[in-house]
C-alpha positions, -999 to +999 in steps of 0.1 A: +181+837-109+211+840-131+195+817-157+166+842-161+189+872-167+206+854-196+174+838-210+164+846-245+127+843-236+107+839-204+076+817-208+050+815-180+031+782-177-002+780-158-011+745-148-044+730-136-035+711-104-061+684-104-065+650-122-042+642-150-036+678-162-003+690-148+018+660-159+009+663-197+015+700-196+049+695-180+057+669-207+049+695-234+070+721-216+100+698-214+098+692-251+097+729-257+126+735-233+147+710-252+138+727-285+145+762-271+174+758-247+180+795-243+145+801-228+133+798-192+100+783-184+083+792-151+057+765-142+030+779-119+010+754-100-001+748-064+026+737-039+011+703-035+007+697-072+043+709-079+057+686-053+039+656-070+048+667-106+085+678-103+115+657-091+123+660-055+150+687-061+124+707-079+145+713-110+143+703-146+168+719-169+154+753-178+120+747-162+114+760-127+083+754-105+066+784-088+038+780-063+004+797-065-022+799-037-045+769-037-075+789-025-079+770+007-089+790+038-063+792+066-067+762+088-087+742+063-090+705+070-100+681+043-135+667+050-135+639+024-153+657-004-129+655-034-148+684-052-142+709-024-105+717-030-113+721-067-141+745-059-119+766-036-092+767-063-115+778-091-128+806-068-092+818-064-084+821-101-073+842-119-063+864-089-039+839-075-021+835-108-019+873-114-004+878-080+021+849-085+031+862-120+038+897-106+060+882-079+077+860-105+087+890-127+099+909-096+119+879-084+135+870-117+138+904-132+126+890-165+093+901-181+071+874-195+073+869-233+047+841-238+019+826-218+011+788-220-018+775-200-041+746-195-070+751-218-093+752-188-081+788-181-105+809-201-088+840-186-055+833-205-066+856-233-071+885-208-037+881-192-019+876-226-036+908-239-025+928-208+011+915-213+009+918-251+022+883-255+010+851-274-014+828-256-010+790-262-035+767-245-031+729-240-061+707-243-053+674-225-084+654-236-097+642-270-108+664-299-145+655-296-146+666-260-131+699-270-156+704-298-186+698-276-174+725-251-168+749-280-202+741-294-221+741-260-245+769-269-253+753-303-259+720-286-282+736-261-302+752-289-308+718-305-313+697-275-328+721-250-321+717-213-326+683-197-342+670-229-345+633-241-312+615-234-315+593-266-316+623-290-288+620-316-263+648-321-268+646-358-267+684-361-229+682-357-209+667-385-198+631-377-217+631-344-248+612-355-238+580-337-236+600-304-265+609-281-273+635-256-266+610-228-230+608-240-222+644-234-202+656-203-222+669-174-233+705-176-236+708-214-273+699-220-282+683-186-269+680-151-252+705-129-250+736-151-240+759-122-213+736-108-177+751-109-163+727-135-192+730-161-191+768-156-153+768-162-156+747-193-184+768-208-163+800-203-134+781-219-154+771-249-163+808-255-128+821-249-104+797-267-108+813-301-087+842-288-057+819-283-028+822-307-028+784-308-045+754-292-023+724-287-037+689-280-025+655-268-036+637-299-027+631-336-042+643-369-054+610-383-074+598-352-105+620-358-100+638-391-135+654-395-135+667-359-099+679-361-108+699-393-138+714-375-115+725-347-090+739-372-118+761-387-127+773-352-093+784-340-063+805-354-042+773-351-051+739-338-020+717-333-021+680-325+014+674-310+008+639-294+005+613-283+028+626-256+037+590-246+053+586-280+071+619-282+084+614-247+099+584-230+081+575-198+103+558-172+096+521-168+090+513-131+080+476-129+086+472-092+057+447-090+069+424-118+040+429-142+060+424-174+077+393-162+043+379-152+029+388-187+058+370-203+043+337-191+010+341-210-002+334-245-006+363-270-038+384-266-050+363-237-047+386-206-074+410-193-057+442-180-079+462-156-073+498-145-096+527-136-070+555-134-057+574-104-089+592-093-119+568-090-128+532-085-161+513-092-185+510-062-183+479-041-212+460-057-196+465-092-162+454-079-180+422-068-197+417-102-164+422-120-146+398-097-173+371-103-170+376-140-133+372-140-135+341-118-162+325-139-145+333-172-113+317-159-092+342-178-058+354-168-060+390-155-037+418-144-054+443-122-039+477-112-060+482-081-065+513-060-071+505-024-070+473-004-081+443-026-084+419+004-110+442+020-128+455-011-130+423-032-152+392-025-140+370+003-118+342-011-116+357-046-078+363-044-071+328-032-094+311-058-079+331-087-043+332-075-031+309-103-048+330-129-046+366-117-022+392-105-033+423-085-008+452-080-011+487-066+005+502-096+015+490-131+036+505-159+004+509-180+019+519-214+044+490-213+017+466-201-006+476-230+023+472-255+029+436-242+017+410-267-001+389-241-026+416-233-059+410-251-083+435-237-082+466-215-110+472-190-109+510-184-128+541-172-122+557-206-100+586-196-082+602-226-047+591-216-059+555-212-076+556-246-044+569-262-022+543-244-046+515-255-042+527-291-004+528-288-006+492-275-031+481-301-055+467-275-093+469-277-112+483-247-142+476-225-154+508-209-170+516-175-171+554-176-178+576-146-176+613-153-162+641-175-154+631-210-154+594-202-190+587-216-181+606-247-149+587-252-167+554-246-194+561-272-168+575-297-146+544-295-175+520-297-198+536-323-175+558-344-140+542-343-151+506-337-124+492-314-141+490-280-173+482-261-193+500-235-208+477-209-245+469-212-263+493-189-231+513-184-220+494-153-205+461-143-227+430-140-214+395-141-233+385-172-226+418-191-189+417-183-185+380-193-203+388-226-180+417-234-149+398-225-159+369-248-169+392-276-135+409-278-113+378-269-132+350-287-151+363-317-143+374-353-158+408-345-133+411-317-105+402-341-118+430-364-116+454-335-080+444-330-074+451-366-090+485-365-071+497-335-039+482-351-044+507-380-047+536-355-016+523-337+004+526-370-010+561-376-001+572-341+035+561-345+037+576-380+026+610-366+057+612-343+083+601-369+105+627-385+083+649-407+052+633-392+022+655-385+027+659-348+064+667-352+056+693-379+029+708-356+054+709-328+078+729-350+050+754-356+044+756-319+081+764-313+079+793-338+049+807-320+065+805-286+096+822-297+108+837-329+143+845-317+153+808-314+151+783-342+133+750-336+153+718-336+151+697-367+138+668-347+120+663-313+143+652-286+129+624-265+124+634-228+117+612-198+085+627-184 
């Protein structure tokens, strides 16, 4: 622990181990570690999540992983319910983090000088107050999703509980195009007492205590909402998109980019639903039939076994048009000129990557902020479409594909997202808004070290 003894600052980092939370947080921490080389960053996460997030040797410059208890009972065996490990973990917080932090200080001999957490952790303010240190929270999703969690009580006052789904959110500035049905579960309808909605409600009430809220976005994407968040917090700092301020490694083991090189500009349908969920079997069949009937070239990053899950004979019949892979370098794929449309679940990382690539989207949302992202992109920003009825049918999918790829309205969508692409790249240029916000963040994290004049690119 020699590095800790000589460190100018000791920053404790509390990660949320599920979904796409830990990786963006680690990207931010690596940016900070490059800007403040004299500091040590202790990254607290479950053992399983740390093993997936960190390199095999477990080391990244002045960032070190430390394990916290995952909350699972001794002898626990996974029964197939993906929510169960999340529920056990949430019951274990914040006690597991407090215990791990006490052990961390004892092991390193270095008191904690700053606390950085996933924004989910409403208890960050309590721990930071006990330590008398700043609390910085990272929100990994979009600005509108954060605002609705901050305004949950206001929303409930206007909409009631389980009220009409078509009621507009016109009582919030710039939300008149959104409806109650677009809100995440547990705000005005659904499972109010489930662990994640309870966690997010507590978060919305507690985040105003944070010294700063950082976000994986950029100032010009949603100006009105960003300004509302700035008025709600001491500091709200957009420091993304992370995929532009970091350099993701390009692993094209399945030859996606070479395959795309063989196709005309803006002609290929790229399909991916993230790393957590897939559409149900009947929707996979409808999507497959739509691709086959449209006779469009497609690249599909497919979770599971396509030979078992897709219609019999589909792979053979479309082999000259399509390519199905278990994994694709998504950002590079979306930046390829041959990709014309992105069929997606609407997770925030995917939305940002589509903007970076300048590719309009077709959405099939499932949970969380995905419905909100879908409606925002379609009705507010105007460079994507939600599917008719919210799920895949052959006719609805063909209609959406034709609209984006073959109409003047689709071309206008491409122009609108192209404008946002330019603004995203501008935000991460020297003196851009995200770079300036990052410098502010560095000053908050440590006043004993000066921030670098520019952001060093890191491979996340």
